[in-house]
Backbone as CSV, one residue per row, in Angstrom:
resi,resn,N_x,N_y,N_z,CA_x,CA_y,CA_z,C_x,C_y,C_z
1,MET,-11.930,19.776,23.783,-11.704,20.207,22.400,-12.165,21.649,22.242
2,LEU,-11.319,22.471,21.647,-11.582,23.899,21.536,-11.633,24.339,20.079
3,PRO,-12.388,25.397,19.761,-12.314,25.963,18.410,-10.889,26.453,18.153
4,PHE,-10.300,26.037,17.058,-8.875,26.318,16.860,-8.584,27.812,16.812
5,PHE,-9.401,28.575,16.125,-9.099,29.996,15.987,-9.193,30.740,17.324
6,ASP,-9.902,30.182,18.300,-9.919,30.786,19.635,-8.553,30.692,20.297
7,CYS,-7.725,29.755,19.838,-6.399,29.535,20.419,-5.296,30.155,19.567
8,TRP,-5.673,30.996,18.624,-4.699,31.531,17.686,-3.529,32.265,18.358
9,PRO,-3.727,33.100,19.380,-2.575,33.785,19.984,-1.517,32.813,20.514
10,VAL,-1.962,31.737,21.155,-1.006,30.754,21.685,-0.337,30.003,20.541
11,PHE,-1.135,29.575,19.575,-0.564,28.846,18.451,0.438,29.697,17.680
12,SER,0.086,30.925,17.368,0.972,31.763,16.562,2.294,32.018,17.273
13,ARG,2.259,32.123,18.591,3.505,32.274,19.347,4.385,31.041,19.186
14,ASP,3.782,29.855,19.325,4.548,28.610,19.182,5.065,28.445,17.749
15,PHE,4.247,28.795,16.784,4.632,28.652,15.380,5.817,29.552,15.055
16,ARG,5.778,30.792,15.522,6.873,31.721,15.256,8.170,31.258,15.902
17,ALA,8.067,30.689,17.115,9.266,30.325,17.868,9.896,29.022,17.410
18,ALA,9.163,28.207,16.649,9.628,26.861,16.316,10.783,26.881,15.317
19,ALA,11.716,25.946,15.516,12.791,25.749,14.548,12.325,24.868,13.390
20,HIS,11.383,23.962,13.674,10.818,23.068,12.657,9.309,23.302,12.592
21,ARG,8.787,23.618,11.409,7.350,23.833,11.237,6.847,22.839,10.195
22,LEU,5.792,22.118,10.550,5.264,21.076,9.667,3.748,21.139,9.643
23,LEU,3.190,21.194,8.442,1.745,21.149,8.242,1.412,19.861,7.509
24,LEU,0.604,19.000,8.136,0.150,17.754,7.534,-1.367,17.783,7.436
25,ALA,-1.903,17.279,6.342,-3.351,17.318,6.159,-3.836,16.104,5.388
26,ASP,-4.985,15.594,5.795,-5.720,14.625,4.998,-6.219,15.352,3.744
27,TYR,-6.667,14.596,2.765,-7.142,15.193,1.521,-8.665,15.321,1.518
28,ASP,-9.375,14.204,1.403,-10.835,14.226,1.299,-11.467,14.671,2.612
29,GLY,-12.359,15.648,2.522,-13.049,16.129,3.708,-12.253,17.126,4.521
30,THR,-11.009,17.379,4.100,-10.138,18.301,4.832,-9.677,19.428,3.915
31,LEU,-8.930,19.076,2.875,-8.533,20.066,1.879,-9.614,20.258,0.829
32,THR,-10.437,19.227,0.631,-11.548,19.310,-0.320,-12.811,18.778,0.361
33,PRO,-13.975,19.262,-0.019,-15.210,18.647,0.481,-15.298,17.192,0.004
34,ILE,-15.922,16.340,0.788,-16.118,14.954,0.384,-17.074,14.898,-0.811
35,ALA,-16.700,14.099,-1.807,-17.530,13.945,-3.006,-18.156,12.557,-3.021
36,GLY,-19.252,12.418,-3.755,-19.907,11.119,-3.861,-19.003,10.066,-4.458
37,ARG,-18.252,10.458,-5.473,-17.266,9.575,-6.100,-15.883,10.146,-5.847
38,PRO,-14.904,9.327,-5.453,-13.569,9.834,-5.120,-12.944,10.683,-6.214
39,GLY,-13.202,10.334,-7.468,-12.606,11.087,-8.567,-13.138,12.498,-8.700
40,ASP,-14.260,12.785,-8.037,-14.854,14.116,-8.141,-14.315,15.095,-7.106
41,ALA,-13.484,14.634,-6.173,-12.930,15.507,-5.125,-11.673,16.170,-5.667
42,ARG,-11.806,17.390,-6.132,-10.705,18.105,-6.768,-10.199,19.236,-5.880
43,LEU,-8.884,19.329,-5.769,-8.278,20.411,-5.001,-8.418,21.711,-5.781
44,SER,-8.898,22.751,-5.134,-9.076,24.021,-5.827,-7.716,24.649,-6.134
45,PRO,-7.621,25.401,-7.224,-6.351,26.084,-7.529,-5.910,27.012,-6.403
46,GLU,-6.870,27.610,-5.697,-6.525,28.530,-4.621,-5.849,27.793,-3.468
47,VAL,-6.412,26.653,-3.058,-5.811,25.888,-1.961,-4.461,25.318,-2.389
48,ARG,-4.358,24.859,-3.632,-3.072,24.357,-4.122,-2.007,25.452,-4.051
49,ALA,-2.362,26.650,-4.454,-1.396,27.757,-4.429,-0.972,28.087,-3.002
50,LYS,-1.916,28.044,-2.074,-1.590,28.350,-0.680,-0.645,27.308,-0.099
51,LEU,-0.915,26.042,-0.367,-0.029,24.986,0.113,1.358,25.120,-0.498
52,GLY,1.420,25.412,-1.790,2.705,25.570,-2.447,3.498,26.726,-1.888
53,GLU,2.818,27.818,-1.569,3.510,28.973,-0.997,4.051,28.647,0.390
54,LEU,3.274,27.932,1.195,3.753,27.542,2.514,4.988,26.659,2.404
55,ALA,4.962,25.709,1.473,6.091,24.802,1.298,7.344,25.541,0.840
56,ALA,7.152,26.647,0.132,8.290,27.389,-0.410,8.835,28.439,0.552
57,THR,8.135,28.657,1.664,8.534,29.770,2.541,8.722,29.349,3.991
58,GLY,9.262,28.143,4.202,9.701,27.809,5.549,8.820,26.887,6.346
59,CYS,7.835,26.247,5.716,6.983,25.287,6.425,6.933,24.000,5.606
60,ALA,7.402,22.900,6.193,7.280,21.615,5.500,5.809,21.248,5.405
61,VAL,5.425,20.662,4.281,4.023,20.331,4.016,3.927,18.864,3.640
62,GLY,2.890,18.192,4.121,2.656,16.808,3.751,1.176,16.511,3.638
63,ILE,0.813,15.617,2.711,-0.560,15.170,2.534,-0.602,13.696,2.926
64,VAL,-1.484,13.353,3.860,-1.575,11.995,4.396,-2.981,11.485,4.118
65,SER,-3.089,10.436,3.295,-4.402,10.053,2.787,-4.519,8.547,2.634
66,GLY,-5.741,8.083,2.563,-5.987,6.692,2.233,-5.890,6.421,0.741
67,ARG,-5.814,7.447,-0.068,-5.702,7.269,-1.511,-4.353,6.661,-1.885
68,ALA,-4.294,6.046,-3.049,-3.024,5.562,-3.581,-2.087,6.739,-3.775
69,ILE,-0.803,6.518,-3.530,0.133,7.641,-3.538,0.249,8.282,-4.918
70,ALA,0.206,7.494,-5.970,0.311,8.066,-7.315,-0.880,8.972,-7.614
71,GLU,-2.064,8.544,-7.203,-3.256,9.368,-7.407,-3.173,10.644,-6.577
72,LEU,-2.689,10.515,-5.345,-2.564,11.674,-4.460,-1.606,12.703,-5.055
73,GLN,-0.481,12.241,-5.556,0.483,13.151,-6.172,-0.115,13.841,-7.395
74,ARG,-0.903,13.102,-8.157,-1.529,13.688,-9.341,-2.568,14.730,-8.955
75,LEU,-3.367,14.444,-7.944,-4.432,15.358,-7.545,-3.895,16.639,-6.909
76,VAL,-2.844,16.520,-6.115,-2.306,17.691,-5.408,-1.333,18.450,-6.304
77,GLY,-0.404,17.746,-6.919,0.446,18.358,-7.934,1.412,19.407,-7.433
78,ILE,1.940,19.250,-6.234,2.922,20.184,-5.686,4.234,19.439,-5.476
79,GLY,5.310,19.951,-6.033,6.608,19.318,-5.855,7.250,19.711,-4.531
80,GLY,8.167,18.877,-4.050,8.946,19.212,-2.869,8.217,19.066,-1.553
81,ILE,7.085,18.335,-1.533,6.371,18.105,-0.276,6.283,16.600,-0.030
82,PHE,5.787,16.222,1.139,5.643,14.818,1.503,4.254,14.315,1.089
83,TYR,4.232,13.086,0.582,2.982,12.415,0.261,2.982,11.057,0.963
84,ALA,1.948,10.796,1.745,1.766,9.490,2.376,0.453,8.917,1.865
85,GLY,0.541,7.876,1.056,-0.643,7.245,0.494,-0.957,5.933,1.169
86,ASN,-2.150,5.405,0.904,-2.577,4.142,1.503,-2.385,4.147,3.024
87,HIS,-2.784,5.252,3.652,-2.691,5.393,5.106,-1.251,5.248,5.611
88,GLY,-0.305,5.649,4.764,1.094,5.626,5.178,1.863,4.397,4.747
89,LEU,1.235,3.457,4.058,1.968,2.287,3.571,2.989,2.686,2.504
90,GLU,2.778,3.835,1.871,3.719,4.374,0.889,3.948,5.850,1.212
91,ILE,5.217,6.255,1.313,5.550,7.643,1.636,6.658,8.112,0.710
92,GLU,6.466,9.294,0.118,7.480,9.915,-0.722,7.616,11.368,-0.305
93,GLY,8.830,11.889,-0.396,9.048,13.290,-0.075,10.518,13.623,-0.117
94,PRO,10.879,14.841,0.256,12.287,15.251,0.213,13.174,14.310,1.026
95,GLY,14.029,13.578,0.354,14.943,12.667,1.021,14.299,11.429,1.596
96,LEU,13.082,11.132,1.199,12.343,10.020,1.811,11.607,9.204,0.747
97,SER,11.794,7.900,0.799,11.040,6.979,-0.057,10.813,5.709,0.752
98,TYR,9.559,5.460,1.125,9.248,4.337,2.010,8.106,3.518,1.425
99,ILE,8.274,2.213,1.415,7.206,1.281,1.063,7.154,0.226,2.156
100,ASN,6.010,0.090,2.806,5.882,-0.911,3.857,5.988,-2.301,3.240
101,PRO,6.913,-3.133,3.709,7.123,-4.442,3.064,5.917,-5.358,3.137
102,GLU,5.182,-5.339,4.247,4.000,-6.190,4.346,2.891,-5.695,3.431
103,GLY,2.832,-4.384,3.243,1.864,-3.843,2.301,2.175,-4.270,0.883
104,ALA,3.455,-4.231,0.527,3.854,-4.656,-0.809,3.546,-6.131,-1.035
105,ALA,3.743,-6.955,0.015,3.514,-8.398,-0.118,2.034,-8.748,-0.257
106,SER,1.151,-7.825,0.130,-0.290,-8.088,0.095,-0.952,-7.695,-1.219
107,ARG,-0.192,-7.129,-2.139,-0.785,-6.604,-3.366,-1.565,-7.665,-4.151
108,GLU,-1.010,-8.858,-4.263,-1.679,-9.891,-5.058,-3.014,-10.271,-4.450
109,LEU,-3.044,-10.503,-3.131,-4.290,-10.856,-2.461,-5.301,-9.720,-2.548
110,ILE,-4.839,-8.484,-2.349,-5.738,-7.331,-2.444,-6.344,-7.258,-3.841
111,GLY,-5.536,-7.506,-4.857,-6.041,-7.485,-6.225,-7.098,-8.541,-6.469
112,GLU,-6.877,-9.730,-5.918,-7.866,-10.809,-6.065,-9.169,-10.452,-5.369
113,LEU,-9.063,-9.857,-4.172,-10.272,-9.449,-3.448,-11.012,-8.341,-4.195
114,ALA,-10.272,-7.439,-4.792,-10.913,-6.366,-5.562,-11.714,-6.938,-6.719
115,GLN,-11.166,-7.962,-7.376,-11.891,-8.600,-8.477,-13.157,-9.290,-7.978
116,SER,-13.052,-10.004,-6.850,-14.219,-10.701,-6.297,-15.294,-9.722,-5.864
117,LEU,-14.872,-8.639,-5.206,-15.830,-7.636,-4.753,-16.520,-6.975,-5.941
118,THR,-15.763,-6.698,-6.990,-16.343,-6.076,-8.180,-17.356,-7.014,-8.836
119,ALA,-17.011,-8.302,-8.890,-17.913,-9.270,-9.519,-19.215,-9.408,-8.743
120,GLU,-19.149,-9.401,-7.412,-20.332,-9.642,-6.582,-21.092,-8.375,-6.220
121,MET,-20.386,-7.250,-6.118,-21.019,-6.024,-5.639,-21.143,-4.959,-6.715
122,GLY,-20.448,-5.151,-7.842,-20.427,-4.119,-8.870,-21.792,-3.783,-9.438
123,GLY,-22.732,-4.700,-9.296,-24.073,-4.445,-9.813,-24.947,-3.620,-8.898
124,ILE,-24.488,-3.334,-7.691,-25.264,-2.511,-6.771,-25.086,-1.048,-7.179
125,PRO,-26.134,-0.348,-7.567,-25.992,1.044,-8.006,-25.341,1.913,-6.926
126,GLY,-24.312,2.635,-7.316,-23.646,3.557,-6.399,-22.375,3.021,-5.773
127,ILE,-22.147,1.707,-5.814,-20.928,1.131,-5.239,-19.716,1.549,-6.080
128,VAL,-18.646,1.972,-5.399,-17.388,2.319,-6.064,-16.278,1.529,-5.386
129,ILE,-15.570,0.700,-6.136,-14.502,-0.149,-5.593,-13.170,0.332,-6.145
130,GLU,-12.243,0.649,-5.246,-10.915,1.133,-5.627,-9.853,0.121,-5.216
131,ASP,-9.129,-0.385,-6.180,-7.953,-1.207,-5.912,-6.754,-0.261,-5.875
132,LYS,-6.186,-0.056,-4.682,-5.102,0.915,-4.511,-3.749,0.242,-4.324
133,GLY,-3.649,-1.015,-4.733,-2.382,-1.722,-4.611,-2.253,-2.400,-3.262
134,PRO,-1.655,-1.728,-2.273,-1.517,-2.334,-0.949,-2.830,-2.390,-0.155
135,SER,-3.854,-1.691,-0.621,-5.141,-1.689,0.078,-6.253,-1.488,-0.942
136,LEU,-7.493,-1.660,-0.492,-8.624,-1.359,-1.366,-9.738,-0.718,-0.551
137,SER,-10.569,0.041,-1.234,-11.689,0.722,-0.601,-12.984,0.409,-1.344
138,VAL,-14.052,0.251,-0.570,-15.391,0.088,-1.137,-16.237,1.256,-0.630
139,HIS,-16.571,2.178,-1.530,-17.346,3.363,-1.177,-18.835,3.086,-1.410
140,TYR,-19.652,3.452,-0.422,-21.089,3.229,-0.577,-21.902,4.495,-0.304
141,ARG,-21.292,5.642,-0.413,-21.992,6.902,-0.178,-23.171,7.096,-1.121
142,LEU,-23.032,6.608,-2.342,-24.078,6.813,-3.343,-25.071,5.653,-3.404
143,VAL,-24.894,4.660,-2.546,-25.802,3.512,-2.532,-27.089,3.893,-1.793
144,ALA,-28.228,3.505,-2.354,-29.507,3.774,-1.694,-29.515,3.156,-0.299
145,GLU,-30.120,3.848,0.649,-30.105,3.378,2.039,-30.674,1.967,2.162
146,ALA,-31.678,1.665,1.389,-32.295,0.343,1.462,-31.356,-0.764,0.990
147,GLU,-30.378,-0.411,0.149,-29.447,-1.391,-0.401,-28.181,-1.544,0.441
148,GLN,-27.956,-0.638,1.372,-26.703,-0.662,2.129,-26.537,-1.911,2.998
149,PRO,-27.593,-2.444,3.656,-27.407,-3.689,4.414,-26.969,-4.854,3.536
150,ARG,-27.520,-4.959,2.332,-27.103,-6.036,1.427,-25.652,-5.862,1.005
151,ALA,-25.261,-4.609,0.746,-23.876,-4.348,0.365,-22.927,-4.713,1.498
152,ALA,-23.309,-4.368,2.726,-22.464,-4.680,3.882,-22.331,-6.186,4.071
153,ALA,-23.435,-6.912,3.884,-23.405,-8.366,4.044,-22.500,-9.013,3.002
154,LEU,-22.589,-8.544,1.761,-21.731,-9.079,0.709,-20.261,-8.791,0.999
155,PHE,-19.973,-7.571,1.434,-18.588,-7.203,1.755,-18.027,-8.119,2.842
156,ARG,-18.801,-8.335,3.910,-18.330,-9.198,4.997,-18.150,-10.637,4.514
157,GLN,-19.079,-11.106,3.696,-19.017,-12.486,3.212,-17.778,-12.721,2.342
158,ILE,-17.491,-11.796,1.442,-16.380,-11.976,0.505,-15.027,-11.853,1.207
159,THR,-14.940,-10.975,2.179,-13.659,-10.745,2.852,-13.440,-11.665,4.045
160,ALA,-14.477,-12.383,4.474,-14.378,-13.191,5.696,-13.253,-14.222,5.668
161,PRO,-13.093,-15.032,4.611,-12.034,-16.051,4.639,-10.639,-15.468,4.872
162,ALA,-10.295,-14.411,4.147,-8.969,-13.813,4.306,-8.819,-13.156,5.670
163,ARG,-9.903,-12.549,6.153,-9.837,-11.923,7.484,-9.654,-12.974,8.568
164,GLU,-10.394,-14.078,8.498,-10.303,-15.121,9.519,-8.942,-15.812,9.516
165,GLU,-8.281,-15.827,8.359,-6.942,-16.399,8.273,-5.856,-15.405,8.659
166,GLY,-6.250,-14.191,9.020,-5.278,-13.182,9.422,-4.494,-12.579,8.281
167,LYS,-5.010,-12.691,7.060,-4.288,-12.179,5.896,-4.617,-10.725,5.588
168,ILE,-5.713,-10.203,6.146,-6.121,-8.815,5.944,-6.704,-8.287,7.238
169,ARG,-6.872,-6.985,7.299,-7.676,-6.393,8.369,-8.642,-5.394,7.746
170,LEU,-9.799,-5.260,8.358,-10.849,-4.400,7.829,-11.005,-3.170,8.702
171,THR,-11.168,-2.021,8.078,-11.457,-0.784,8.790,-12.579,-0.064,8.043
172,SER,-13.097,0.981,8.648,-14.161,1.743,7.996,-13.960,3.219,8.255
173,GLY,-14.522,4.026,7.357,-14.480,5.471,7.503,-15.831,6.051,7.148
174,LYS,-15.827,7.252,6.594,-17.073,7.909,6.235,-17.629,7.291,4.951
175,LYS,-18.617,6.407,5.120,-19.267,5.736,3.996,-18.265,4.952,3.145
176,VAL,-17.294,4.308,3.798,-16.313,3.509,3.068,-15.867,2.350,3.949
177,TRP,-15.715,1.175,3.333,-15.095,0.013,3.979,-13.733,-0.176,3.343
178,GLU,-12.761,-0.524,4.160,-11.403,-0.640,3.649,-10.789,-1.980,4.017
179,VAL,-9.997,-2.501,3.096,-9.244,-3.735,3.302,-7.769,-3.369,3.285
180,ARG,-7.064,-3.704,4.354,-5.650,-3.363,4.463,-4.836,-4.600,4.823
181,PRO,-3.516,-4.533,4.655,-2.664,-5.651,5.094,-2.742,-5.811,6.611
182,PRO,-2.455,-6.995,7.129,-2.532,-7.244,8.577,-1.277,-6.745,9.292
183,VAL,-1.027,-5.447,9.212,0.183,-4.866,9.773,-0.201,-3.670,10.638
184,ASP,0.518,-3.491,11.724,0.272,-2.364,12.619,0.877,-1.104,12.004
185,TRP,0.185,-0.579,11.037,0.666,0.611,10.329,-0.522,1.478,9.979
186,HIS,-0.379,2.771,10.168,-1.504,3.686,9.975,-0.965,5.098,9.791
187,LYS,-1.864,6.066,9.741,-1.463,7.452,9.498,-0.559,7.980,10.616
188,GLY,-0.752,7.501,11.830,0.105,7.941,12.925,1.549,7.534,12.710
189,LYS,1.770,6.318,12.206,3.127,5.867,11.912,3.727,6.719,10.789
190,ALA,2.914,7.082,9.810,3.403,7.932,8.725,3.843,9.294,9.253
191,VAL,3.064,9.857,10.164,3.432,11.145,10.769,4.789,11.038,11.455
192,THR,5.012,9.956,12.190,6.268,9.763,12.897,7.441,9.665,11.927
193,VAL,7.259,8.924,10.828,8.321,8.790,9.826,8.679,10.150,9.233
194,ILE,7.682,10.945,8.897,7.936,12.261,8.301,8.620,13.186,9.302
195,LEU,8.171,13.181,10.548,8.788,14.016,11.574,10.258,13.652,11.769
196,GLU,10.554,12.373,11.796,11.938,11.944,11.980,12.813,12.398,10.811
197,LYS,12.279,12.344,9.604,13.036,12.801,8.441,13.327,14.300,8.530
198,ILE,12.350,15.079,8.938,12.549,16.523,9.045,13.587,16.857,10.113
199,LYS,13.579,16.128,11.212,14.523,16.408,12.293,15.951,16.010,11.942
200,GLU,16.114,15.223,10.882,17.459,14.862,10.438,18.230,16.055,9.888
201,SER,17.549,17.176,9.694,18.234,18.366,9.187,19.314,18.842,10.135
202,GLY,19.222,18.436,11.414,20.226,18.822,12.392,19.970,20.157,13.056
203,ARG,18.919,20.873,12.603,18.620,22.163,13.213,18.064,21.954,14.619
204,ARG,18.644,22.618,15.571,18.197,22.471,16.950,17.026,23.403,17.243
205,GLY,16.210,23.005,18.200,15.103,23.855,18.605,13.787,23.112,18.625
206,SER,12.740,23.809,18.995,11.417,23.211,19.146,10.753,22.993,17.794
207,SER,9.711,22.194,17.806,8.943,21.942,16.582,7.491,22.334,16.803
208,CYS,6.833,22.677,15.708,5.395,22.961,15.721,4.786,22.165,14.571
209,THR,3.984,21.170,14.916,3.394,20.280,13.923,1.879,20.393,13.957
210,VAL,1.291,20.710,12.824,-0.163,20.801,12.686,-0.631,19.607,11.866
211,TYR,-1.651,18.912,12.369,-2.271,17.845,11.582,-3.753,18.127,11.468
212,LEU,-4.244,18.162,10.219,-5.651,18.418,9.919,-6.277,17.166,9.337
213,GLY,-7.368,16.697,9.935,-8.051,15.517,9.421,-9.501,15.499,9.845
214,ASP,-10.303,14.731,9.115,-11.742,14.740,9.370,-12.321,13.376,9.691
215,ASP,-11.525,12.298,9.578,-12.081,10.951,9.582,-11.528,10.138,10.745
216,ALA,-12.149,8.970,10.963,-11.680,8.072,12.021,-10.239,7.638,11.777
217,THR,-9.833,7.532,10.516,-8.462,7.109,10.214,-7.437,8.169,10.613
218,ASP,-7.879,9.395,10.849,-6.958,10.452,11.266,-6.702,10.449,12.774
219,GLU,-7.479,9.680,13.511,-7.301,9.655,14.966,-5.923,9.126,15.360
220,ASP,-5.402,8.138,14.606,-4.056,7.641,14.893,-3.025,8.753,14.729
221,ALA,-3.218,9.604,13.736,-2.297,10.719,13.512,-2.379,11.729,14.651
222,PHE,-3.594,12.026,15.099,-3.735,12.952,16.225,-2.974,12.432,17.445
223,ARG,-3.101,11.142,17.698,-2.442,10.550,18.869,-0.926,10.512,18.729
224,ALA,-0.427,10.505,17.493,1.016,10.409,17.269,1.732,11.755,17.325
225,LEU,0.997,12.844,17.408,1.629,14.156,17.400,2.493,14.352,18.644
226,PRO,3.623,15.045,18.499,4.501,15.255,19.655,3.849,16.155,20.690
227,ARG,4.234,15.934,21.919,3.786,16.773,23.029,5.010,17.267,23.788
228,PRO,5.210,18.575,23.904,4.401,19.657,23.320,4.750,19.860,21.852
229,GLY,4.066,20.796,21.244,4.370,21.172,19.870,3.446,20.591,18.826
230,GLY,2.518,19.706,19.232,1.596,19.107,18.285,0.211,19.716,18.383
231,TRP,-0.360,20.033,17.235,-1.685,20.652,17.175,-2.578,19.791,16.278
232,GLY,-3.389,18.936,16.889,-4.322,18.104,16.153,-5.637,18.831,15.969
233,ILE,-6.069,18.989,14.711,-7.267,19.773,14.405,-8.249,18.903,13.624
234,LEU,-9.390,18.632,14.216,-10.449,17.870,13.565,-11.262,18.803,12.676
235,VAL,-11.456,18.424,11.429,-12.219,19.234,10.492,-13.636,18.672,10.402
236,GLY,-14.616,19.526,10.613,-16.005,19.090,10.539,-16.808,19.412,11.773
237,GLY,-16.157,19.966,12.795,-16.895,20.352,13.990,-16.474,19.577,15.221
238,TYR,-17.051,19.961,16.323,-16.714,19.392,17.630,-17.080,17.911,17.719
239,SER,-16.178,17.121,18.325,-16.448,15.709,18.581,-15.818,15.323,19.916
240,PRO,-16.609,14.940,20.899,-16.051,14.623,22.217,-15.183,13.372,22.221
241,SER,-15.299,12.526,21.212,-14.544,11.283,21.184,-13.208,11.401,20.453
242,SER,-12.941,12.538,19.825,-11.725,12.680,19.019,-10.502,12.914,19.892
243,ALA,-9.342,12.420,19.417,-8.070,12.667,20.087,-7.498,14.032,19.734
244,ALA,-8.122,14.730,18.783,-7.680,16.079,18.436,-8.029,17.032,19.565
245,GLY,-7.181,18.021,19.768,-7.465,18.998,20.814,-8.279,20.182,20.342
246,TYR,-8.414,20.318,18.994,-9.024,21.522,18.433,-9.876,21.130,17.221
247,TYR,-10.708,22.049,16.774,-11.529,21.741,15.607,-11.769,22.966,14.750
248,LEU,-11.997,22.700,13.456,-12.482,23.670,12.494,-13.770,23.113,11.893
249,GLY,-14.589,24.001,11.331,-15.899,23.565,10.901,-15.955,22.897,9.543
250,SER,-15.003,23.213,8.641,-15.160,22.769,7.258,-13.860,22.968,6.489
251,PRO,-13.766,22.385,5.279,-12.615,22.679,4.429,-12.463,24.167,4.118
252,ALA,-13.565,24.905,4.099,-13.462,26.351,3.865,-12.680,27.023,4.993
253,GLU,-12.880,26.561,6.220,-12.111,27.114,7.344,-10.655,26.673,7.278
254,VAL,-10.406,25.495,6.724,-9.018,25.070,6.509,-8.329,26.046,5.555
255,ALA,-9.015,26.435,4.493,-8.443,27.406,3.557,-8.129,28.721,4.276
256,GLY,-8.997,29.114,5.201,-8.735,30.315,5.985,-7.509,30.162,6.872
257,LEU,-7.322,28.968,7.436,-6.127,28.707,8.239,-4.863,28.818,7.385
258,LEU,-4.914,28.290,6.176,-3.746,28.389,5.296,-3.383,29.851,5.041
259,ASP,-4.376,30.713,4.879,-4.109,32.138,4.715,-3.425,32.715,5.951
260,ARG,-3.893,32.327,7.108,-3.290,32.836,8.339,-1.842,32.365,8.487
261,LEU,-1.596,31.110,8.125,-0.228,30.594,8.201,0.691,31.339,7.236
262,ARG,0.183,31.648,6.055,0.977,32.432,5.101,1.331,33.791,5.695
263,GLY,0.380,34.384,6.396,0.654,35.663,7.034,1.729,35.554,8.112
264,LEU,1.660,34.494,8.910,2.678,34.288,9.942,4.058,34.116,9.324
265,LEU,4.138,33.283,8.291,5.434,33.041,7.658,5.974,34.303,7.007
266,GLY,5.086,35.096,6.407,5.533,36.350,5.819,6.146,37.265,6.855
267,GLY,5.526,37.333,8.030,6.068,38.153,9.106,7.399,37.638,9.613
268,ILE,7.519,36.317,9.715,8.771,35.712,10.179,9.901,36.013,9.208
269,LEU,9.629,35.855,7.902,10.660,36.105,6.904,11.048,37.576,6.859
270,ALA,10.061,38.468,7.022,10.356,39.900,7.013,11.260,40.283,8.182
271,ARG,10.962,39.741,9.355,11.801,40.053,10.528,13.205,39.486,10.360
272,ALA,13.284,38.272,9.789,14.609,37.670,9.571,15.425,38.518,8.604
273,GLY,14.782,39.072,7.589,15.486,39.923,6.640,16.012,41.169,7.297
274,LYS,15.226,41.787,8.160,15.660,42.985,8.868,16.837,42.682,9.789
275,ASP,16.766,41.517,10.438,17.852,41.144,11.356,19.163,40.980,10.592
276,ARG,19.091,40.423,9.376,20.315,40.212,8.597,20.913,41.541,8.125
277,GLN,20.069,42.554,7.986,20.557,43.852,7.517,21.209,44.660,8.621
278,LYS,20.985,44.285,9.881,21.553,45.054,10.991,23.055,44.827,11.106
């Protein structure tokens, strides 16, 4: 794993030469710093403007998140880009509307589990339970360390019957437990769906796909990137266990990368304009 900016000359060459350019990013911990409560993680106007400019000037943009897709669209607020919510169980974008059928079928059970978890765990100070439709999340970042073992035991106890019957699967991330449908679907599958849609344009040539993520759930996306042409970038620093080939230190460095990409696209468009005038 290498510092991404150390590889900038190679990356910029590939980016300029590509016929298809795609930037995909997780939301929490990547485009925004992680907040104690999910509702407090707000995209800055500056980062929103940079993403919008990239989307308008020759680079497809997508946000891939564990958040519900409606919430993700509201928080980001950029038209004409791809949104993959619930770890890809729901995807919307230019010419694309996808809902995983098994995810849709699990909504009722997920809702019942959310109610049970809220009833049993809602009294633990700091617990935040999100019912996201096809999935749910239990955040414990704000829970006192002494209370976290009790919270974990309650979570396992309440979800055990459905898990043992194969009706759900459990995953975890940064200070969050997640309940998902029992389907082989994740952020990597979402990346593949979006890439296939972009390639339907019929334009021939190479692709350059950047994926930015900070969490264990982003590892599937890193592994799904095309080879060659895929640039998996872990946000948060070096990790020997990550499938990403490169890393950035923080969301602030991600904002710096967006500036660099804008510069590359500006140069590409300027050269294309000169070529048309000849």
